[in-house]
N, C-alpha and C positions, 0 to 999 in steps of 0.2 A: 376395489381402489382403497389403497392404504392412507389412513389419516393418523397422524401423530400430532399429540399436543404437548406443548411445553408445560412445565409445571405452573401452579398459581403463583403469582407475583405477591398476592396478600394485600394487606391495606396499604395503598400507595396515593399520593396526593396529586392530582392532576394540576401541574405547575407549567411554566414556560422557562426557556432557558435564562431569561432575566431574573427569575426567582431563584433559580439554581445558584446563579452568580452571586448575586447580591446576599442571599443566606449564607453562602460561604465567607464572603467579605466581613460580615457581621460575626459569624461564628469563630472564624480563624484569622483575626485581623493580624496577629503577629508572627503567623506562619510564613516561611518563604514560600511565594507563590511562583516565582519565575527566577531563574539564574540564566544569564545569556552572556555571550562573550562581547567584551567592549576592549579591542586590541587583544593583548594576550590575558588579560585578567578576566574573571568573572564578576558580573554585576548582579546584585540581588535585589530583587523588588518584592516586599511582603504583600499580602493580600489586601490590607488597608491602603498601602501606597498604589496597588494596581487599582483598586476601587476609585481612589481620587483621580488618578490619571484617566480612567474610562470616563469618569464623570465629566471632567474638564473637556475631553475630546468629543463627547456626545454633544455638550453644549456648543462647541465649535462647528460641528456639523449642522446642529439646529440654527446656528447664526448664518450658515449658508443656504438656508431655505429648506433643508430637509424635512419632509413631512412624514406622517405615518403611512408606512407602506411603500414609501420610495425606495428604489432599487440602487444599490451602490455596489459597483464591481470592484473586486479586490484581486490585484494582480501582484503577487509577490511569492518569493520563496518562504520557507517555513523560517519564522523569526518572532522575536518577542513582539515587534510592532504589529504583526499579523493579528495576534490574538487581542491586542489592544484596540486595533481598528474594528475587529469582530464584535467584540462586546460593546463598544462604543456606538456602533451603527444598530446593534438590536436595542441597546439601551435608549437611543434616540428614536425607537420604534420603526426603524428602516429594516430592509431586506437585504441581506448580504448575497451577492452573485460571485461565486468563487470562480477564478481563472487561473489555469496553470500558467506559470511565468514563461515557459519554454514553447508556448503555443506561437504560431506565426501571426503576423498582423492580420491576415485576412481572417482567420478563425477568431482572434480577439475582436475584431470589428463585429463579426456576426454576433458573438455573445453580448456584447455591450448594446448593440442595436436591438437584437431579439428579446432581451430582457427589460428594455426600456430603461436602462441605467442613467441616471441623471448626474451622478458623480461616479469618478472612477479613482481609486486609490492605487498608485503603482509604488514600486520598491525604489527603483533608481533611474538614473538618466537614459539607460538602455531601454527600460520598459517605457519611460516617458515617450522616447522617439517612435516606438512601435504604435502608441496610441495616437500620437500627433500626426503620424503618417496616414491615418484613416480618419482623423477628426472631422474633415470637412463633409464626410459622408455620414456624421453623428449628429444631426441637428438637435436632439434631446439631451445631448450631453453638455451640462452647465459648468462643472467644474472638475479639475483634476487635482489631487492631493498627492504629493510625493513624501514617501517616508524618509528618505535620505536629503539632507541639505544639497543645494546646488547653488553655484555662485551667480549664475545668470539664468533668468526664466526665459526660454524661447517664445513664449505666447502669453496672452492675457489668461485670467482666471485659473492660473497654477498656483499653488499654495504648497508650502513645505508643511511637514507635520507641526514643526516649531511655530509657525504663524498661525495655524489653526487653534492650536492648544492656546496660544496667547489670545486669540479671538474668543475662545471659549471661556476663558478667566474673565474677560470683559463682559461677555454676554450674561454670565452666570450671576454677577452682581445684580443685574436688573430682572432675571428670570428665574430666581431660585426655586420658586414653588412649580416652575413647568417642568423642571427635570424629572422629578418623582412620579408626578401625574403622567408624564409622557411614558416612562417606561411600564408603569402599572396599567396603562390603558391597553397594553398587549395582552391578548388572552391566548391559552394553550393551542387553540385552534387556529390562530392567526399564522399566516406565512412567515417563516423566518429566513428561509434560504431557498435559492435557486441554484442547483449544482447540475452544470451541463455533463452529461454522460460522456465518457471517453471512448464510447463504443468502437468496435473494430471495424464497423462499416457505416458509410452515410454521414450526414451532419449530425453533430451533438444535439441531444434534446436536453430542455431544461426542466429537471427533475424538482417539482415543488415540494419542499418539505416543511412542515408546520413546526412551532415551538414543542408540540407535544410529541412529534415523530421522534425527534432528538432526546426529549426528557424520558420519555417512555423507554427508549432503547439504553438510556444510562442506568435506569432502573434495573433493567434486564440483566446487563452486563455485570454490574457490580453484585448482582445476586449470585454470580459464579466465580469471580476472581477476588483476590485479597488486595483491597486499597485502603490504605489507613492515612490519617493526618500525618504530614511530614514524609511520607514515601516519596522516593525519587522516581519520576518518569523521565526516560531520555527520549526526546522527541526530535525525529529527523526525517520522516516519511513527509510528503506533502500535505499541508493542512488543507489545501485547495480540494483534496480528496475526503470523502465522508470517513473513511477508515481511520486516519490520523485524528481528524477533528473530533470524532465520537470519542476516541479514547482520551482525547484532551478534556473534554467536556466531563467525563468520567473521573479524571484526576482532580479537575476543580470541585466536583461534587464531593470527593473525599478530603479536600484541604491538603493534596499531596503537592509536592515541589517538582516543577518542570524545568529541565534543562534542555536548551535547544541547541541542536546540532544540525549536521547536513550529512548526507551518505557518505560523501568523499572525506569527512573528518571523523567518521565514526571510530575507526580503528585508534585514533589519537585520543577522541574524548571518553570513549568506554572505560579505560582504566583511571581517568581523573574522576568520573561522576560515580562509578560503581553503583549503576541504578537498581532499584529494587524491581522495575519492569520497564519493557519496551515492546514495541510492535514492529514487525517487519515483513518482508516477502521472501519466499523460498530462496530466490538467488542469493539473498545474503549469507544465508545458512550454508548453502552450497559451496560459496566462495570461501567462507571461514574453513569448512572441512577441507576443501582442495587446498587451501593455504597450510593447514596443519599437515596434510598428507605430503606436500612438497617438501616443508621443512625437515620433517622426519626422514622423508626419502633421501636427503642430502647429509643425513647425520651419520654418526658411528653405527656400526653393525648391531652392536648391543643395545643401543637406543631404540633402533628400529623393531628388534624382536619383542623388547618390552612394551612399546607402543602398540605394536599389532595385538599381543596377548591381551593388553588392557582394553583396546578397542573392542576386541571379541567379548571380553567380560561386560563392557558397556552395553553392547548391542543386546547380550543375553538379558542382562538386568532391565533394559527398556522394554524388551519384548514381554519379560514377565510381567513387568508393571502394566503393559498395555492389555494384558489379560485379566488385570485387577487382582493379581495374586501375589502372594509374598515370596520372595526368592528363597530358595533352599539355604541351609546353613553354611553349606560349602560355597555356594554362590555369594553369600553374604561376605564371607571370610575374604573370597577372591577380590570382591569389590573394595572392601576395605583397604586391602593392600594396593590394588590399583590405583585408588582414591590417593593414598598416601604418596605413591611413586610418580602419578601422572596426572590424574584429574585435577587434584587441589592446585597444582602448579599452572595448569592450563587456564583454570578459572580465574586465578590471581592476575596472571598475566593479561588475560582478555579483559579484566575489569569486571567479571559476572560472578564474583564470589558472595555478592549480597542478593542475587537475583532470585526473586520469588517466582516469577513466570514470565514468559515471553510468548507472544501470539504471532503465528505465521498465516498469512491470508494472501488473496490475490490470486493463487494457484496452488496446486497440490505439493506438499513437501514430500520427497521420497521417503518411504518407509524406513528404509536402512538408516537414513540420517536421523529420523525421528527417534529410533530406538537408540542410536549412538549418543546423541545430545541429551536425551533424557537419562541415559545411563551414566552420562558425564556429569549430571547434576544441573543441567538446564531444564527447566520444566517448560518445554515447548508444547503449546496448545494450538490446534488448528480451528480456524472459523470458516464460515462461508457467508456471504452477502453480497449486496448490490447497492448502488446508489439509490435505487427506488425503495429501498427498506432502511435508509439512514444508517448504512453500514452493515452490522452483522443481522442475520436471522437465525444462525446456528452457532454453536461455540461448545468445544470440549471443555467440560469442567476440569478445574485444576484437581489432579489426584485420580481422575477417571478419564483419562485420555485414551483415545483408540486410532493410532496412525492409520491412514487409509480413510479416515472418515472425517467430517467436518462437526460433528458433535450432533447432540438433539436440538430441537427448535428452542430458541430461548424462553424463558419463562412468559407467559401470556401470548406466545405465538402458535398457531396451528398450521401444520403443512400436510399437503397430501400429494400423492403421485396419480398424475393423470394417466389415462389408458395408453397414451403414447410414450410414456414415461416422464414428460415434463413435471417439474417442481412446481406446486402452486403454493402461495402463502396468504394467510389472512393475519392480521395483528395491527395493533396502534402504531406500529412503526413502518407501515406502508404508507407510501407517498399520497399527496392530494391529486396527483396528476402531473401531465407536462405542460408547461407554461405555454398557453396559446395554441395548443395542439389537442383539440378536444377528440378529433377522430383517432389519433395516435393512442390517447389515453384510453378511449373506449377499447381499442384493439388490444391493448395490454391486460385487460381483465376478462375474466369469464362472466356469463350473463349472472350467475349468482355471487360475484364480487371477489373471485379468488384473484390475486395477482399471478400473471403468467410470467415466470422467470425467464424462459428461453433456454434453460437448463435441464439436462437429462440426469436422473439420479434414482436411488432406490434406499429404502431404510432397511438397517439389519436388524437382527433379533432383539437389540437393547434400544431400538428407536433412534439410532445414530444414523444420520444422513451420509450416504456415499454419493459424492459427485462424479459423475461419469464423463460428461461432455456438453458442450454447448450444443444446442439442438441445431443450429444452423451450420456447425462444423462437421456434422456426420458426413463422411464420404460415402457416396454411391457409386461403387464401380460399374462399368459397362456391363459387367457379368450379372449385375442386380444385388450383389453382396453389399450389406452396409457396413462401415468400418469407423470406429471411434478413434480419431488420431491421437488424443491426449493421453491415454495409457502407454501407447506405443512411444510417445515422445519422452514421456517419463521414464521408460525403461532405458531408452537410449541415453538420457543424460545421467543415469547412474555411472556411466564409464567417465572417469576422471579427465579424459582427453576431449570430452564433448560438453560445450557449454549451453547450446541451443540447437534445437531439432524442429523442424517444420515439416510433418508428414503430409503428402499430398497424394492424390489419386481420383479426384472426383470425375466422374464419367470416363475414366481410363480403365484398362485391363487389370492393372496391378498397382500396389502401393509402392511410392518412393519417398525419398526424404532429402531436403536441403539440410546440411549439417554444418553449424558454426563451430569449429575446433575452439577449445581452450588453447589460445594462442601461446600463451606461457609454457604450458605443458609441451605444446607442439615444438616449440623452439628448443626446449630443453632435449626432446627426443631427438631432434635433428643434430645438436650437438654431440649427443651420446653415441649417435649411429654415424657420426662424421658424415652427414648429408650436405653437400655443398649448397649453399643459396646466398642471394644479396641480402645481407644483414642491413644495408642502407635503405632498403625498401620498407623495413619495418617502421610503422607508426605507432606512437604511444600516446596514452592519455596521463596526464598529471595528477595524482590524487594526493592527499594530505601528506606531509612529511616528505615531500619529493618522491614518493612512490611512483614508479612507472608501470603503466598496465599497457601491453600490447594490444592494439585495436585493429591492425592491418598487418598482413605478412606478404612476402614476395610470394606471387601466384605460382611460382615453379615448385614450391613445397607440396602444394596441393595436387602435383602431378606425379610426384615422386613415387615409384613402385613400393618402397618400404612403408612409406606413410599411408599409402592407400590400403596395403596389406593390414596395417594397425587398425585402421577404420573399418575395414571389411570384418575383421575379426569382432570388433566392438558391436557391429550391427548384426552379424550371425548370432552372437551371445544374446543380444536384446531381443532377438527374434523368437527365442525359444518357447516363452510362454503362450504364443499367440497361434491361432489357426494359420494354415498355409495362406489362405487369401488375405490376411491381415499383415502377413510379413513383408518387411521392406525388401524389395527385390534389387532396387538400384538406389544409389544415393549419390549426391555431389557435394564437395566440400566448398564453404564460402570463405573467401579472403577477407571480408570485411565484417566487423561486428554489426549486429543488429542493434539499432538505437531508436530511442524516442525522438531525437532531434531529426533523423532521417525519415521519421513517419512510420517505421516498421513495428513500433512497440507502442502500446497505449502508455500514458503516464504511470500506470500502475503495472508496467513491464509484461502485460499480455500481448502475445503476438497477434499482428494485424495480417492475417493469412491473405486477404485480397491484395493488400499493398506490396507483400512479399513476392506473391505470384505474378504481379504486374512488372516488378522490378526484375524478376528473375525468369521472365517468360521465356528468354532464348535458351537458357540453362535447362528449363523443365522441358522445352521442345526437344532439346538434345536427348533427354531421357526417355522420351515416349516416340522418338522418330524410329 
């Protein structure tokens, strides 16, 4: 049984997130803490100003009757007010319950009810309506706070952020000593957050994370990445997920400046912010690469040749760095020329010319893309973690990355591989348990205290973890053969015409796949090949800067012989690395984008296989009939 330990963290102080925040406010009062959009302009908030606003809002929550350990649900997109509310609740000794704003009313009700939340903070009138639609079934819910001002309140006990801040200012005049005593009454072992798992099956479980779970992981992460006072972090992933929230805590710990954006406006904000760091998911990097290939593909012949040569140089340099080797003199010379002609221009246009590092997590990043981007000058490191360990448990160190792995255990974390291949974890980042679920909590730990991740993996010769597959996603064919679908899906998605792939075959004789094409590339191919189809059937999603992204196409395209031949070649190419029993024998193309809103993806964009198999049961039946 393989056991791998992260390096020692050294002498660290056992603290709360409250300590982390207020220490930074005191240490870096004049540094810009936050920049956020107000109309077309950026508004700046220093750490001193943020501390003052958090203090007043905490008083406002205390004036509403919030007591130590009370739960407050926070339902909002990533924005400045999210972290204001987060720190205010923690300062008032409360417990934050994070809720994804795109969840339906039924799930929102379950989380509020299951968590015993007494107060709910919502972003806008749309979220307010969701909560009000289920409020009658939430007898313990006393107050609703809305971050945006509304003209008319539809019910009692609804307060705007402005009103609660005003109440806090009045309350603080009479209870000034209460404030500091309150946040300092919280200890490192106290519950800070309940984060409901976005799991791919069943009802979400409330993961209990202590102040120390978070603070410990901040120590471990900044041990590996470069974060300095005044550095800029671009935050656009959901703060309701542990990944973005942990990185934000790390930014605050460093006295860094956080710009708030959203995925749809990322292309617009990146060149304006020119961040030193950001975190994302593989899909974003895949789309950036596809966008580059699409622009180059429609350019002059000479530009295409230069780019292809430069891209090959980037991949060679990235692969050399991944072996922790120095490029040869010839390769260095090629790279300098490629950088002058191509890479520097791409970095400047994208707004990543100051980037120190970026992290990709949530699923595996294709190796060829990792090599390409690192050779381009974008230091992408991959990590692995889960809600139950307050985000990461593994991370590739900057400068010693190995694509195809998720890095060694964080400092202070120990991991081992069980006999059946499951990854087991011990460390101070491991959760307190599931809220009001003692039996489920017990089932997720071994008798000697190791957290069972439910993931299959192995360590390489350098102690870097290689994630293989979710344990429950392993397909068992009717022939008795076991198949891990994730590596096959990743191989399929290397093709620029494939956006998403879901490999299936449990209890069947052979492996098959549902493939979601890259509709933009598919439409271009149809135009180039003069394939007739109804363009009025195309549906688009509108992104920032009025960029349109096709999300649905005419179904006749998916039956065209030339298009089916195109995808058959892609599948045949993807099959090459695998054993015959692992190869995709049959595939079907999907005419609609898989989305979180339709329940097919988790909020972190992981595929929900059961949901997809249910929705496309008829299509799957055709495959195996």
